[in-house]
C-alpha positions as CSV (number, residue, x, y, z in Angstrom):
1,X,0.0,0.0,0.0
2,X,1.6,3.3,1.1
3,X,5.2,3.8,0.1
4,X,6.7,6.1,2.8
5,X,10.4,6.6,2.6
6,X,13.3,8.5,4.2
7,X,13.8,12.0,3.0
8,X,17.0,13.7,1.8
9,X,15.8,17.1,3.1
10,X,16.9,20.7,2.9
11,X,16.8,22.4,6.3
12,X,18.2,25.5,7.9
13,X,21.7,25.6,9.3
14,X,20.7,27.7,12.4
15,X,24.4,28.8,13.0
16,X,24.1,30.7,9.7
17,X,20.4,31.4,9.4
18,X,19.7,32.5,13.0
19,X,16.8,32.0,15.3
20,X,14.5,29.3,14.0
21,X,11.4,31.2,15.2
22,X,12.2,33.9,12.7
23,X,12.7,31.4,9.8
24,X,9.6,29.2,9.8
25,X,6.1,30.4,8.7
26,X,2.5,29.5,8.6
27,X,1.4,27.8,5.3
28,X,0.6,30.1,2.4
29,X,-3.2,29.5,2.6
30,X,-3.8,30.8,6.1
31,X,-2.2,34.3,5.9
32,X,-3.5,37.5,4.5
33,X,-1.4,39.7,2.2
34,X,-0.7,42.0,5.2
35,X,0.2,39.1,7.4
36,X,2.5,37.7,4.7
37,X,4.4,40.9,4.4
38,X,5.0,40.9,8.2
39,X,6.1,37.3,8.2
40,X,8.7,38.0,5.4
41,X,10.1,40.8,7.5
42,X,11.0,38.5,10.4
43,X,14.3,37.5,8.7
44,X,16.0,37.8,5.3
45,X,15.9,34.0,5.3
46,X,12.3,33.5,6.3
47,X,10.8,30.7,4.2
48,X,7.9,33.0,3.3
49,X,10.2,34.9,1.0
50,X,10.2,31.9,-1.2
51,X,6.9,30.1,-0.4
52,X,4.7,33.2,-0.8
53,X,7.0,35.9,-2.1
54,X,5.9,39.4,-2.9
55,X,4.5,40.4,-6.3
56,X,6.1,43.6,-7.6
57,X,5.1,46.2,-10.2
58,X,6.6,45.3,-13.6
59,X,6.7,41.5,-12.9
60,X,6.4,39.4,-16.1
61,X,7.5,36.1,-17.5
62,X,11.2,36.9,-17.1
63,X,11.0,38.0,-13.4
64,X,8.3,37.4,-10.9
65,X,7.8,36.0,-7.4
66,X,8.5,32.5,-8.7
67,X,11.8,33.3,-10.4
68,X,12.8,35.3,-7.3
69,X,12.0,32.3,-5.1
70,X,14.3,30.1,-7.2
71,X,17.1,32.6,-7.0
72,X,16.8,33.0,-3.2
73,X,16.9,29.3,-2.7
74,X,20.1,29.0,-4.8
75,X,21.6,31.9,-2.9
76,X,20.8,30.4,0.5
77,X,22.3,27.0,-0.6
78,X,25.4,28.7,-1.8
79,X,25.8,30.7,1.5
80,X,25.2,27.6,3.6
81,X,21.9,29.0,5.1
82,X,20.3,25.8,3.8
83,X,22.0,22.4,4.1
84,X,21.3,19.0,2.6
85,X,20.7,16.0,5.0
86,X,21.4,12.4,4.2
87,X,18.1,10.4,3.7
88,X,16.2,9.8,7.0
89,X,12.9,10.2,8.8
90,X,12.2,12.9,11.3
91,X,10.1,13.2,14.5
92,X,8.1,16.5,14.5
93,X,6.3,17.6,17.6
94,X,3.9,20.5,17.9
95,X,2.9,21.8,21.3
96,X,-0.2,24.1,21.4
97,X,-3.3,25.1,23.4
98,X,-7.0,24.9,22.5
99,X,-9.8,25.9,24.8
100,X,-7.5,26.2,27.8
101,X,-6.0,22.7,27.3
102,X,-2.4,21.9,26.3
103,X,-1.8,19.4,23.5
104,X,1.2,17.8,21.8
105,X,0.8,16.4,18.3
106,X,3.4,14.1,16.9
107,X,4.1,13.6,13.2
108,X,6.7,11.6,11.2
109,X,8.4,13.4,8.3
110,X,9.3,11.6,5.2
111,X,8.5,11.5,1.5
112,X,5.3,9.7,0.3
113,X,4.9,8.2,-3.1
114,X,2.3,10.0,-5.1
115,X,-0.7,7.8,-6.1
116,X,-3.8,8.7,-8.0
117,X,-6.8,8.9,-5.8
118,X,-8.6,6.1,-7.6
119,X,-6.0,3.6,-6.5
120,X,-7.3,3.9,-2.9
121,X,-3.8,4.0,-1.4
122,X,-3.8,7.7,-0.5
123,X,-7.3,9.1,-0.1
124,X,-8.6,12.7,-0.1
125,X,-11.5,13.8,2.1
126,X,-12.6,17.2,0.6
127,X,-12.8,19.2,-2.6
128,X,-10.3,21.9,-3.6
129,X,-10.2,25.0,-5.7
130,X,-8.2,25.4,-8.9
131,X,-6.7,28.8,-8.3
132,X,-4.5,27.7,-5.3
133,X,-3.2,24.7,-7.3
134,X,-2.1,26.9,-10.2
135,X,0.0,29.1,-7.8
136,X,1.6,26.0,-6.2
137,X,2.3,24.5,-9.6
138,X,4.1,27.7,-10.9
139,X,6.2,27.7,-7.7
140,X,7.1,24.1,-8.0
141,X,8.1,24.4,-11.6
142,X,10.3,27.4,-10.8
143,X,12.1,26.1,-7.7
144,X,11.9,22.3,-8.0
145,X,11.6,22.3,-4.2
146,X,8.6,21.3,-2.2
147,X,8.5,23.6,0.7
148,X,5.2,22.8,2.4
149,X,4.3,19.3,3.6
150,X,0.9,17.6,3.3
151,X,-0.6,16.2,6.5
152,X,-1.7,12.6,6.2
153,X,-3.3,10.3,8.8
154,X,-2.6,6.6,9.3
155,X,-4.2,3.9,11.4
156,X,-1.3,2.5,13.5
157,X,-1.0,-1.2,12.8
158,X,1.0,-1.9,16.0
159,X,0.1,-1.7,19.7
160,X,2.7,1.0,20.4
161,X,3.8,4.4,18.9
162,X,5.8,4.0,15.8
163,X,8.4,6.4,17.1
164,X,9.3,7.8,20.5
165,X,11.8,10.2,22.0
166,X,14.3,7.5,22.6
167,X,14.3,6.8,18.9
168,X,15.4,10.3,18.0
169,X,18.5,12.4,18.3
170,X,18.8,15.9,19.8
171,X,16.6,18.7,18.3
172,X,17.7,20.1,14.9
173,X,15.1,22.9,15.2
174,X,13.1,24.3,18.1
175,X,10.9,27.3,17.3
176,X,7.9,29.3,18.4
177,X,5.3,30.3,15.9
178,X,2.5,32.3,17.5
179,X,1.5,30.3,20.6
180,X,2.9,27.0,19.2
181,X,6.2,25.2,19.8
182,X,7.7,23.2,16.9
183,X,10.5,20.7,17.6
184,X,12.3,18.6,14.9
185,X,14.5,15.6,15.7
186,X,16.2,13.0,13.4
187,X,15.0,9.4,13.8
188,X,17.5,6.6,14.1
189,X,17.9,4.4,11.1
190,X,16.5,1.5,13.1
191,X,13.4,3.4,14.1
192,X,13.0,4.7,10.5
193,X,13.0,1.1,9.2
194,X,10.2,0.2,11.7
195,X,8.2,3.2,10.5
196,X,8.6,2.3,6.9
197,X,7.7,-1.4,7.4
198,X,4.7,-0.6,9.5
199,X,3.2,1.9,7.1
200,X,3.9,-0.2,4.0
201,X,0.6,-2.1,4.4
202,X,-1.5,0.9,5.3
203,X,-3.8,3.3,3.6
204,X,-3.1,7.0,4.2
205,X,-5.6,9.9,4.3
206,X,-4.9,13.5,3.4
207,X,-6.0,15.6,6.3
208,X,-4.6,18.9,5.0
209,X,-2.7,19.9,1.9
210,X,-5.0,18.5,-0.8
211,X,-3.9,21.4,-3.1
212,X,-0.2,20.5,-2.6
213,X,-0.8,16.8,-3.2
214,X,-2.8,17.4,-6.4
215,X,-0.2,19.9,-7.6
216,X,2.6,17.4,-6.9
217,X,0.7,14.7,-8.8
218,X,0.1,17.0,-11.8
219,X,3.8,18.0,-11.8
220,X,4.9,14.4,-11.7
221,X,2.7,13.6,-14.6
222,X,4.0,16.6,-16.5
223,X,7.6,15.5,-15.9
224,X,6.8,11.8,-16.7
225,X,5.2,12.8,-20.0
226,X,8.2,14.8,-21.0
227,X,10.6,12.0,-20.1
228,X,8.8,9.3,-22.0
229,X,10.4,5.9,-22.0
230,X,13.3,7.2,-19.9
231,X,11.0,7.6,-16.9
232,X,11.9,5.0,-14.2
233,X,9.3,5.8,-11.4
234,X,12.0,6.5,-8.9
235,X,12.6,10.1,-9.8
236,X,12.2,12.5,-6.8
237,X,9.1,14.0,-8.5
238,X,7.3,10.7,-7.8
239,X,7.1,11.6,-4.1
240,X,5.6,14.4,-2.0
241,X,6.9,15.9,1.3
242,X,4.6,14.5,4.0
243,X,4.1,14.6,7.7
244,X,2.1,11.5,8.8
245,X,0.1,11.3,12.1
246,X,-1.5,8.5,14.0
247,X,-5.4,8.9,14.0
248,X,-5.3,8.0,17.7
249,X,-2.7,10.7,18.5
250,X,-4.1,12.5,21.6
251,X,-3.0,15.8,20.0
252,X,-5.0,15.3,16.8
253,X,-7.5,18.2,17.1
254,X,-10.2,19.0,14.5
255,X,-11.8,22.4,14.7
256,X,-15.0,23.3,12.9
257,X,-15.1,25.6,9.8
258,X,-17.9,28.1,10.5
259,X,-19.5,29.8,7.6
260,X,-19.8,33.6,7.2
261,X,-22.3,34.5,4.4
262,X,-23.8,37.5,2.7
263,X,-27.6,37.6,2.2
264,X,-29.3,39.0,-0.9
265,X,-29.8,42.7,-0.4
266,X,-33.6,42.3,0.1
267,X,-33.0,39.9,3.0
268,X,-30.5,41.9,5.0
269,X,-31.8,42.7,8.5
270,X,-34.9,40.6,8.1
271,X,-36.1,38.0,10.6
272,X,-35.1,34.7,8.9
273,X,-36.2,32.3,11.6
274,X,-39.7,31.6,10.0
275,X,-38.0,30.3,6.8
276,X,-36.4,27.5,8.8
277,X,-39.3,26.4,11.0
278,X,-40.8,23.8,8.6
279,X,-37.6,21.7,8.8
280,X,-35.8,22.9,11.8
281,X,-36.4,23.9,15.4
282,X,-35.0,27.3,16.1
283,X,-34.3,28.4,19.7
284,X,-33.0,31.8,20.9
285,X,-29.6,31.3,22.5
286,X,-28.8,34.8,23.7
287,X,-27.0,38.0,22.8
288,X,-24.5,37.8,19.9
289,X,-22.4,40.5,21.6
290,X,-22.0,38.4,24.8
291,X,-19.0,36.1,24.6
292,X,-20.4,33.9,27.4
293,X,-23.6,33.4,25.4
294,X,-21.5,32.4,22.3
295,X,-19.6,29.9,24.4
296,X,-22.8,28.6,25.9
297,X,-24.3,28.1,22.4
298,X,-21.3,26.0,21.3
299,X,-21.9,23.8,24.4
300,X,-25.6,23.4,23.5
301,X,-24.6,22.5,19.9
302,X,-22.3,19.7,21.1
303,X,-25.0,18.3,23.4
304,X,-27.7,18.5,20.7
305,X,-25.4,16.7,18.2
306,X,-26.0,13.4,20.1
307,X,-29.6,13.3,18.6
308,X,-28.8,14.6,15.1
309,X,-27.5,17.6,13.2
310,X,-27.1,20.8,15.2
311,X,-26.0,24.3,14.2
312,X,-25.7,27.7,15.7
313,X,-26.4,31.0,14.0
314,X,-25.5,34.6,14.5
315,X,-27.9,37.1,12.8
316,X,-31.0,35.2,12.0
317,X,-32.6,38.0,14.0
318,X,-30.5,41.1,14.4
319,X,-28.1,40.8,17.3
320,X,-29.3,37.3,18.4
321,X,-27.8,33.8,18.6
322,X,-29.9,30.8,17.8
323,X,-29.6,27.0,18.2
324,X,-30.9,25.1,15.1
325,X,-31.8,21.4,15.2
326,X,-33.7,19.1,12.9
327,X,-37.5,19.1,13.5
328,X,-38.0,16.2,11.2
329,X,-34.8,14.1,10.5
330,X,-36.4,12.3,7.5
331,X,-37.5,15.5,5.9
332,X,-34.1,17.1,6.4
333,X,-32.4,14.0,5.0
334,X,-34.6,14.0,1.9
335,X,-33.0,17.4,1.0
336,X,-29.5,15.9,0.8
337,X,-28.7,14.4,-2.7
338,X,-29.2,10.7,-3.1
339,X,-26.5,8.5,-4.7
340,X,-24.0,9.1,-1.9
341,X,-22.8,6.9,1.0
342,X,-24.9,7.3,4.1
343,X,-22.0,8.7,6.1
344,X,-21.7,11.5,3.5
345,X,-25.4,12.2,3.5
346,X,-25.5,12.6,7.3
347,X,-22.6,15.0,7.7
348,X,-23.6,18.2,9.3
349,X,-21.8,20.2,6.6
350,X,-23.8,18.5,3.8
351,X,-27.1,19.1,5.7
352,X,-26.1,22.7,6.1
353,X,-25.3,23.1,2.4
354,X,-28.2,21.1,0.9
355,X,-31.0,21.6,3.4
356,X,-30.5,24.7,5.6
357,X,-28.8,27.1,3.1
358,X,-31.4,26.6,0.3
359,X,-34.3,27.2,2.8
360,X,-32.6,30.5,3.8
361,X,-32.1,31.6,0.2
362,X,-29.5,29.6,-1.6
363,X,-26.5,31.0,0.3
364,X,-23.9,28.5,-0.6
365,X,-22.2,30.8,-3.1
366,X,-18.4,30.6,-2.9
367,X,-18.0,34.3,-3.8
368,X,-20.3,35.3,-0.9
369,X,-18.8,33.0,1.8
370,X,-15.8,33.0,4.2
371,X,-14.7,30.5,6.8
372,X,-13.4,30.8,10.4
373,X,-12.7,28.3,13.1
374,X,-13.3,30.9,15.8
375,X,-17.0,31.3,16.8
376,X,-16.3,34.6,18.6
377,X,-14.7,36.0,15.5
378,X,-17.7,34.9,13.5
379,X,-20.1,36.6,15.9
380,X,-18.1,39.8,15.8
381,X,-18.0,39.8,12.0
382,X,-21.8,39.8,11.9
383,X,-22.1,42.4,14.7
384,X,-19.8,44.7,12.8
385,X,-21.8,44.4,9.6
386,X,-18.9,42.9,7.7
387,X,-21.0,39.8,7.1
388,X,-24.8,39.3,7.3
389,X,-25.0,35.9,8.9
390,X,-22.8,33.3,10.5
391,X,-23.7,29.5,10.6
392,X,-21.7,27.7,13.3
393,X,-20.9,24.0,13.1
394,X,-19.7,21.3,15.4
395,X,-16.3,19.8,14.4
396,X,-16.5,16.8,12.1
397,X,-15.2,13.7,14.1
398,X,-12.0,12.1,12.7
399,X,-13.8,8.7,12.3
400,X,-16.4,10.4,10.0
401,X,-13.6,12.0,7.9
402,X,-12.0,8.6,7.4
403,X,-15.3,6.8,6.7
404,X,-16.1,9.3,4.0
405,X,-12.7,8.8,2.4
406,X,-13.1,5.0,2.6
407,X,-16.5,5.3,0.9
408,X,-14.9,7.3,-2.0
409,X,-16.7,10.5,-1.0
410,X,-15.4,14.0,-0.6
411,X,-16.8,16.6,1.7
412,X,-17.4,20.2,0.6
413,X,-14.4,22.5,0.7
414,X,-13.4,23.6,4.2
415,X,-15.3,20.9,6.1
416,X,-12.5,20.3,8.6
417,X,-9.7,22.3,10.2
418,X,-7.0,20.1,11.5
419,X,-5.3,22.4,14.1
420,X,-2.6,23.6,14.2
421,X,-1.3,23.7,10.6
422,X,2.0,22.2,9.9
423,X,4.7,25.0,9.7
424,X,6.4,25.7,6.4
425,X,10.2,25.7,6.5
426,X,10.8,23.0,9.1
427,X,12.0,20.8,6.2
428,X,12.0,21.2,2.4
429,X,12.2,18.5,-0.2
430,X,14.5,19.2,-3.2
431,X,14.1,17.5,-6.6
432,X,17.7,18.0,-7.6
C-alpha cells in the first residue's frame, strides 16, 4: 500500500540562518497579504520569502515572485543557510493550546509516493479550488523544491507508537510560531526502518494539503510525459513531502469551519427564523455580543449533536444567537442528494449546504462566503456588519472523515480544520 520513505531534506543551518522562530512560517493558505508581508520581515531568510514571495510592479515572465523564489533558494544554498541532509525520517512535535487545554501532536516526516486517488492508497476527504493549485504549480516548476508538507493520517497497525523520543536524536530545530512550539528531531535508522515497514501495508488519508498533493501529482505527470520511455518511477518527483500522524494521537485536534455568508440585499436585516421552521427547530440562544452566550451556544450545539445535526447562528434575527436542530430528520435527510454513501449524507456540513442554506435563500455561493474556526470571531464579523449571517458547526469527528474517504466520498471545501497547521520551512524536499 503506502510507500513512505526516508527524506533527503533541505533544512536551515541555524548557525548561519539565525533564530529558528524567525525562519519558519504559517502555510501560504492561512495568511492574508498584510500578514504575509509581516512574516517575510522577520528574517531575510524566512521561508515565506520563497513560499509566498511578494508580487512587484513590472513583474512578467522573465522576473516574478516564482523566479525570485528560485534565485533566493540558490543563494541560501550557496551561502550555507540551507544544508542537505542524508536520507532519513524525522520526528516532528507541535505543542499548542486549544480551549485552555495543552496538547502535543506528533508527526513523522518523510516522502510519500504519489498515487492517483482512484487507486485507494492515498485518499482525499474534501474538494479543492483550482486557483490555489495553479499558484503552487508555478512555484514548484520554478524552484523544483517542495516547501510545504501535506498532513496525512494513518491507522497505527501496531500496539505502540511507531516512534518515540528514545528513537530520536537531539533537536535540529526548536521554534515558536504564535503560541505553538515546533521541535524537529532526526530518527535513528532502526526506528526509521520500523516506521517504513509498519506503514507499507497501510492506507493514508490526506487531512490537510489537498492542493499541494494534487499539484505534486500534476507536476509528476508533466515530468513523466516529458521524459517518455526514460522515466523509471524512482525520480524525486514521484514523491511528496509528507508529515504523517496516527489517527489515535491525543494531539489530533479537529476544529469546525464556521460559515460567514452575505444575504441577498432584500433579506439583510430581516427576521429569517420563520423560513427554517418547517424543517428545523430554532431556539433563541442569547446575545450575539456576549462572549459567554456564544460559548454557551457551542456547548448546546455539542449536546444536541447526540440526537442529530445541530447548528448555531448569528444574525437570523439582528443581534441574536440561535440553536438550530432538525425538527424532522427524515424531511431534512430528503433534501440531501441521493446516490452518496450514508456517512456523507448525514454529515452536518452537507445538511447545512443542501437543506439549511437553500431554505434560507441559496446561500452556498463561494464568492459570498468565508470561513473561520473561531466562533467569537464569526459573531463579531456579523455584529460589525462585515458579514450578514454566521452559521456555526460542530467539528467533524475524525472517524467520519476517514469513513467518508473510505467510501470514496469528498466533503465540501473547508469541512474540517486540523489544528494547528504544519509549519512551512521546518524541512524542504528538493528534486535535484
